[in-house]
Residue, then its C-alpha position, 0 to 999 in steps of 0.5 A: x285729817x279725815x279722823x278730824x273732818x269727821x269729829x268736827x261733823x260730829x260736833x255741836x255748834x252754838x252761837x256765842x251769847x256776845x254776838x246779836x244779831x237780825x235778819x235782813x231780808x234773806x241775809x243776816x247781820x250779825x255784831x259781836x258785842x266784844x269786839x264791835x265788828x258787824x258780819x254779814x251773811x248771806x241766805x245759806x248763811x243765815x239758814x246755817x246761823x239759826x241752825x247753830x242752836x246747840x242742839x244739832x251736829x253739823x252733819x244733821x245741820x247739813x242735810x238740813x241745809x241739803x233739803x234746801x238746795x241742790x248741792x253734792x255732799x262733798x261740795x257742801x261738806x266743803x263748804x260748811x267746813x270752810x264756814x264753820x272754821x272762819x265763825x270759829x276763828x272770829x269767836x262767833x261760835x262756840x264747839x264741843x262734842x257734846x250737845x249744848x242742851x242743858x240738863x234737866x232737872x228731876 
């Protein structure tokens, strides 16, 4: 379990291209174009969603969010993993052990 958790935290995540989104106040509204299902994220969820650009590991995103909120690392990691599992299950995000950055042409 510990290895799986560490592997998850070291993975890169990006938003699914089939999801359109807009901020609404402090919240974020998502629409999965294939399923037609809407989702709402609160302010903390919006911060996470905006950070899912495929360039940062989940652990790096966690550190950035922790700069904004007073919460212990264990609680934050547990909550973050639960949210990410839900986002994956709903096909809202993709993840990989490698960055999603486009290879540079020389």
